[in-house]
N, C-alpha and C positions, 0 to 999 in steps of 0.2 A: 476475646480476641484483642491482641494489642495492635496498635496502629503500625503501619509499615514504616520501616526506618527511612529517614530522609536521604535521598540519593540525588546526585546531579544528573540531569538529562544530558545525553550526548550533544555535542556542539551541532549547530545547524549545518555547518560544512560537512561533518561526518554523516549526518542524516541524509543530506542531499547526495553525497557520494554513494552511500548505501542504496538509495533509491535509483541512482543511475546504474549501478551494478545489478541491482535487482531487475531492472528493465531488460538487460541482456539475458538473464536467466529465464525470465518470464517469456521473452520472445521465443527462446528455444522450446519451452514447454508448450506454447501456443502453436508453434510449427508442428510439433508432434500431434497435438490434438487436431489441428487442421488436416493433416495427412490422414489421420484415422477417420475423421468425419467424412472426408472425401472418399476414402476407400469403401466406407460403409454405405454412403448415400449416392455417390457419383454426381453430386451437385456442386457446381462451381460457386465461387464467392463473388458473384456480380453484385454491384450496388443495388439495393432494394430487393434482392433475392436471397440474402444471406441471413434471414432471421433465425433459422435453425442453427446455423454455425455460430451466430452471435450468442445464442442461448447456451450452446455447448461451451464456448469460450468463457462465458460468465460463470458457468458451473465449475469448469476446471479451475478458474482463478479462485473462486470461493472455497473449493475443497483444498487447493494447494495452500493458500494463505491461512485458512482456519486450522488446517492440520499443523502447519509449521508454527503458527503463533501459539497454539495450544501446547506446544513443546517449548515455548519461550523464545524462539528465533527462527528466521529463515536462513538459508545458506549465506545470503548477502549480509544479513545482520550478524551472523557468526563471524564472518570475515572482518567486519568492522567493529567487532566487540560491542554490539548493541543488543540488548534484550528487551522483550516486551513482557509485562507482568500486570496482574490485577493491581490496581492502585490501592486497594484496601488490604489485601492479604500478602502481597509481595510474591505470590506464586504465579506461574504461567496462567493465562486466562483459560477458562474452560471453553469447550466448543461453542456454546451459545454466545458467550462474550466475544469470542474470536469472530464469529459470524456477524455480530453487531458491529465490531470494529471494521470488518470488511465493508459492510453496507455504508457506514458513516465515512469511510475513507474515500468514497466516490465524490465527496465534497471537493476533493482536489481537482477533479476533472469535469464534473457535470455542469457547473456554471459556464465554462468556456464552450462546452459542446452545445448547450442550450442556446447561447448567444449566437454561435456559428450557424445553428439551424434556423434561428429566427431571422438572421441576416442573409440567409440563403448562400452561405459560403461553402457548401459541400463540394461544389465544383472547383473551388480554389483552395486546394489542400494547404498551401503554404500559410494562408490566413488562419486556418484551423490550428496549425502548429504554433503560430504566433500567439493565438488566443490561449491555447493550452499552456504555453510557456509563461505567459503573463499571469494566468490564473494560478499556476503552480508556485511562481515566485511570490505572489501576494499571499497565498496560503501559507507558504513557508515563513515569510517575514512576520506574519501575524502571530507566530509563536513568541515573539518578543513581548507581547502584551497579555499572553495567557498564563495562568498560574503554572509554575514549574517549567515554563517554556515548552510545554507539551503541545502537540498538534491538536486542533479542534476535535478531530475524530477520536483521539485518545481520551479527551475529556468527556465526550459524549458517551463513549463505550465503557468508561470506568477503568481504562487501562493507562499505562504509562511506559514510555521508553526509558531505559536505564543504561548507563555507561558500565560495561562489564570489564573495562581495563582494570588491572590491579593497581592500587595506589602505590606510589614510590615506597620502596623499603619492605614491601610485603613479598615473601617468597612462597611459592606453592610447591 
């Protein structure tokens, strides 16, 4: 098997714009999942009482992202001409690798959530959002020092993000 051709990672600006767009799409997906969960269980989403809903949301996210990534891109990635592939084979990651990427991608959020919990900031949501934003920015900027300027979760999962825009002068 020959090594994957060298390609350029999408710019950090495009990746963050894609993440921002993806958050709107995921919000809609989770709203539908929340309505379905409520219709089936008749349980509200009160703090401390939403463990079942949280697990449903986590499962929906895992299936959505793994399914999309195993096909090479999500809708937001397609819009921004960003693809995900296996770093060794240049093919879309298989389901297992996509699930691994999903699990590792929580590194973008878990440190901030853990610190917020340890500092008992749950009642002060704005500080949780500030912590999440700081965590996300540090995580994103860390790509400057990682090989290929890839995210840490891509390095750990053996995947990479690639720029799918056509080079100048190439006609399809």
